[in-house]
N, C-alpha and C positions, 0 to 999 in steps of 0.2 A: 661669778659660778667659780674664777676662782681663789676668790678675794678673801677667802681665809689666809691665806701664808700672809699676806702681806698688810703691808701700814697703811702707803697712800694707793691710789688710784693710778692706773697709765697716763704718761704724759701725751695730749693731743697728738701728736706725731706719732705714739706707738699704737695709740686705740687705731690710729685709721692706715699704720700701715701690717697691722696686728687684723683687720678684719677684713674675710673673705666675701662680705652676705652680699657685694658689688654684682661678682660672679657667683658661685658657689648656690646663688639662687632660683638657678635652674634645674639644681640636683633636687630638689623638691619632692616632687614624684615619688622620683626612684627613695629616698631616704623615709616617705609616711612611709611604704611599699615594705620597709626594710623592719623599720618600728613598728607594723603592725605582725612581721613573721614576728619579731623577738617578743612586743608579749604577750602573743601565743603559747608562746616554745614559756616562755613563763612561768603563765596560766597554767599549762600545761604540767607540767612536771611539777609546781606548785615550788616555785621558788619563792612567786609570790603569790596571792590568793586569788584565788582566779574570777573572784566579782574585780579584786583591782586591776588586772584582765582587761576584763569587761570595760572598762569607763577606760582604760588607754584607750583603747582600741575603739570604742563610739568618740570618743574626745579626737580619733583622729582619724576620723571620716568626717571628721567635722572641719574639722582645717582642712581637712583637703580639697572640700565641696568650696569653703570663704578662698581661699589662693587659684583656684578657679574658676575661681566665677570673679572675682574681687585682684588677684595677683598676690606678690607674694608681697608686706614691708619691708625694710629695708631701714637698721637701725643696728652703726657701726655701734652700739655698747653691744652688743648681741652676740656682736663676731660674725656666725656666721649660721648655713640656714640650721644646721643641724640644731644651735643652742637658740634659733629663732622659732624652729617648732616646738622647741620643748619649752620656751616664754609661754608658747600662746596655750600650747597645753596646761600650762598647770594656772591660767586664767580662766582655763575652760571646767577643766574640774578638782581643780585646789593641789594640795599639797603630795597625792598619793602619786601622781605626772612623776617626782623625780625616784618612784620606784623602776620609773621605762630603760633606765641607768644601771640598772642592778645587772650583774654578766656579761657586760662587754662599758667596752667604750668610743669616744671620738672616733680614735685611731682605725680600728674595725667596724666601725661607723660606714665614715666618709670613704673607704679602704669599697666596702659594701656595694652605697650610694653608685657611689663611680666605675664601679664594674656594673654597675646593671644601665648607668643612663650611656656605656659605650657597647653597649650591647643593641641596647636601643637606636644607636647612633648607626651600627652595622648596616641592623636593619631597612633603616630609612635607605642609606645609601646602594644596597644592593638593589632594591623599589627604582633606582634614581638608575643605574646601571640596567637592569633590566632595560627600562623604555628605552638607554639611549640605543640599545642592540636594539632592540626590536624597530627601532629609524633608521639605522644604517642595514638591517634586512633589507627594510622596504623599499630601500632605494636601490642595492644593491640587486634585488630582483626588477627593481623596474629600467635594470639599464646593466643587465649581463650583458647584451651586444651595444655595448655604448662602450668606445674602442678611446684610449688617452696616449698619451705614453709615460712607459717608468723610466725614471730616472735613477739613476747614482752618480752620487757626486752632483747632483742638482745639473747635470746633464740627459740631454736623450740619451734613453740605455735600448728601448725596446718596447714594440705596443703595449698594452696591458685591454686587459675589461677591466673598466670603471667598478665594476661586480666587484670584481675579484679585488681592486682599491680597496671598498669600501671592505669586504671580508676583514681585510687586511687586522682593519683595527677590530672590529668582531671579534679579532681573537682575542688580539690584546687586554680587552676588554672582558674578555670570558675570565683569562690570567685570574684580572683582578677581584671578578667574584670567586674566584679560589680560596686566593690570599683571603677576602673578608669571610669567608665559611671557617675560615683555619685561625682567624685570631675569633670568634664564637669557639670553636672547638676549645682553646686555650682557654680563656678564659670562661671555661665552664663550673670554676671554682669559685666555694660562698665562706671567706676572709670572718663575716657574721659570729662573735665569740667569741676570740681571739685575744680576745682587749685590748690592752697597753700593749704589750708585747708576749707577753710570757706565758698568755691565757687565765682560765679563771677559776677559783674554787669553788665556784658554785658547780652544782649537776648540772649541767645544761647538754640543749638536748642538740649538737649541729648539723646531725643530719634532715635532724625536720627542719630546721630556717632553711636549709641549704635546698632541697626539695618544695619547699611554699616559696620561694625563690624565684625559681626555674633553672639551679643548679643542676648539677647529677650530685655533686660531690660535696665535702667542706675542703675547704687544700689541707694540707698536712702540717704546717710549721709555722706556729702562729708570729711567730717575730718576720720571715717572709712574709709572713698576709697581708701584715700590717706596713710593714715596708716596701711591696711587689707595686712595682705602676706596668712594667711589661705590657697588660696588657693594653694600655694607651698608648705605651711606642708603638703594639703592635698594630695598631689601627691607625696610631701617625704613617707609622709606615707605608701602609697599604694603603693611607689615605696621598698620599706620596706621588707613590707608584701612577695610580691613578688620573692622577694633577700630569702627572707627565706627560702620559700619553692623551689627554689632554689636550695638553700644549704642543701636540708633535699636532695633531689632528687642527686646530686652532694658526695652526705656523702655515698647515698645507692652504688653509682654507683662505688666508691672507695672502698666498704665492697666487690661488687663481683666480682672485677676484679683482688682482687688479688687474690694469689696462694691457700692461706686456702678454699677462695669458689671456684674460676671460674665459677663463673655462666656465665661471661662476658668479650669478646674481645672487647677494643676501638680498630675500626681503627687504621692502622695509621696518617692521618689529625688530632687526638685529643688523641694525647699520643705524650712521650718524650721522649729518653733512658736515656741513662745514662753516665758523663762521664772518669766512671773509671771501671763500674760495665755492659760488652755488652748485659749480656744476660734479664737486665733492659727494661719494657716497664714501661713509668710511667704515670699515670694516670691526670696531669698537668693540661689539660683545667676544667676535673673536683673539683681540689687542687683550682683553680684559681675561682672557682663561690661560691667557700664556704666561702674562704675567703674572693673576693669580699661582700660579703654580707656583714659581718665588715664592712664593708670603705662606704656601699650606709645608713647602719642603724646609722655610724655615720656623716653620711650627715643633716640625721634627728635632730638627740639631735646640731646641732654643728645653727642650727637654730632655735631650740625649743629658747636654752638658751639663740640664741642672740636676741629674744621677748621676753622675762622671763620678759621684766622689764622698755621694752620702755613704757612713758605716752606715749600719745595723741601730735601732730598727726605722722610728721616725722622725723626723727631721722637722723645724716648722719650711725650710724649705721645701716641701711639698707641699706645699698649698696653694705655692705658684706650678700644680702639673697639669692644674686644668684650664689655664684662659688659652695656653697654645692647643688644646684637643678642641677646646668650643668651636675658634678662632678658624682652624683649617677647618672645621666640620662644617660649618658657615660658609664658610668658603667654596668648599667644594660642592654641599647642593647647590650654590649659585653659580658656578661653571660646569655640573653636571647638567641642570634647566636648559642654561645659555645652550651648551653645546646638540644635547636633542632638540629642542628648537630650530637652532640653524640648520641640519643633515634633513630637517623636515619638511621647510620649506625654501627649503636654497636652490634654486630653478640651477640646471644642468645647461652649459649651451656641446653638446654635440662634436656642433661642425667648426666650431673654433681644436679644441679638444684635436680630434682625426688631425683637419691640417693641422697641427704639430705633430702626431704621434708618427707626422711622411715624412717628417722632418728627419735631419740626423744622422741621415743614412740605418735609421731605425733594426732594416729589416737583415742587417749585414749579419748577426748570429746565426742568421736562417740561410743566407750563404753557406756557411761553413760548414754549417752542419752538413747539408746537403749532397757536402761535398768530401763529407767524411762516411758518410751513410751511401751513396750510393756511389762515390767515384774512388772510393776505398781510400783515400788522400789521408795520412795523420792531419791531427788536428793543428799543430804547430805550423803542418805546412802550408794546410787553408785557412788557418788565423791570415798568411801573409800575402796568400791569394788573392782574396776577400778584399785586404787594408786596396792589394793596387787595382780590384776593380771600382773600391768607393775612390779610388785617387782618380782613374776616368773618367767615371762620373761628376767627379767635381770640375772639369774639364773643360765636360760638353754641359755642365749643370745640369743634369738630370738625375734621374731616383735610380736605382738601382731593381729598379722594376723596369725601368725603359730600358737595360741591355738585354741584349739578346747571347743569345748560343754563343752566338760566333764571337763575337766579345770578350766570351770568355776563357773559349779554346785560344784565341791569341796570346790570352795569360799564361795558357797553361794546354796544352796539347791534351792530357789525360781527361779532361771534361767531356773529350770532341765521344758522340755518341749517345748524351744524354741528356732528356728534355729536363728545362729549367724549372724548380721552383717553382709556387708563386710568393712571389716576392713585396708581394702588397700587404700594407699593415694588417688585412680581412686572415689574408692565408696567412700568415705567420702567429696572429694570436691564436686562430682556430687549428693550430698545429699543436698550443704548444696544449694535450693533455695526458701530460703527465699528473696522478694522483696530487691536488692539492695544489694544479696550476693554471693560470691564465684562460685555457678555452674555452669557451660560454658553454658549454656543457658538462665540463668543472663546475662550474663556477654555477649550475641551476643541479648539480648533482651536493656538491657542497650544503647547498640550501635546504633542500631536500633534506641532509641528513642532520643539520640542527635543529629542524623542525622536530623532524622526528624521534631525536633523544630529547629533546625540551633542555634542550640548551637557553631555549631563551629568559 
């Protein structure tokens, strides 16, 4: 392709380091879409003859059918997917294939194909996140009244509804959905027709190719068009945030599935055994989701470091933009599918959860709130009184719900004449009726709102 300038061919190692076809072959669908749009524009504007444009389009569609059936051939001498397709097009229709590259460069060609691929990737991930959200909603609805301890610092804090806990992850993934949509909003510009970096002297119609490829408009600056990879970074940032949320949920599942907790049991489909300890049921799927989050965020860092010092416009470094994006996308798809499967199939143990929620004096805040609300005691003093009540329970080896009004009056006489609140975990959870709170009625209301506003 570029041999006219050189007397000798590239060294074997140069040929290998220069070739990207082993990984960029997965852009073949997007590259053919872009080339068909470009050929149609060239024919319509008269930049090339209409019959030539039609032959090119027909040849590209034949290649599309071949690759769909047989896969993409890998020839390092052809360097990348773009030259691989052009070489095959030449075999099919002859020298007229060379007219396809009029008014464009590989620089704007690859930028267009990569943008198209990234948009397709976002659509795939949106579907996978939606499936996980639906699984979370279904389990939350099933366990609205199931009580477990809520933790801070991994210490029992207050009793909560399991449905409320699962909805917290639903909200995290909802923010991820908005980030994914923002990726596509910013990636709604088409670089095709920007050529190498300075635009072209041909009277091309960039609005036509942009619309044909589903973009809202063409990019505005030819130099930025060929050197911008913000769209890929946007996608990796969104993917990394999703991976972090998946990792947090995976960590909770790992903890919950351990014998000291025993809150959940993972199905056989998402567990593994031990090569030496026959009693083991290891949460390997959750552990791998947790581990893959590091690889996905590593992909983001790799692309950021590659781009950080590049002057305008295109540099060959940018050939390395695709492997981290492809790797992150593949890992994210695996993680989302695995997490959806785990959430759908794991078995909760309400009895274990309820018992744990009753430990650690988890309703202490309810007593303090009652002292403020009913007896008018300032919260800091109520906090001190409640602490004394907890100490009394520790001395008696009992729970706060076992204390009598007389016990509390002995600590502070200002509570005389008031009826003690329900300090059971059920009473505590039911009392948290503020908007977005853990009371079952609030959890059911949130589920209803999610369904009504189509946030799934």
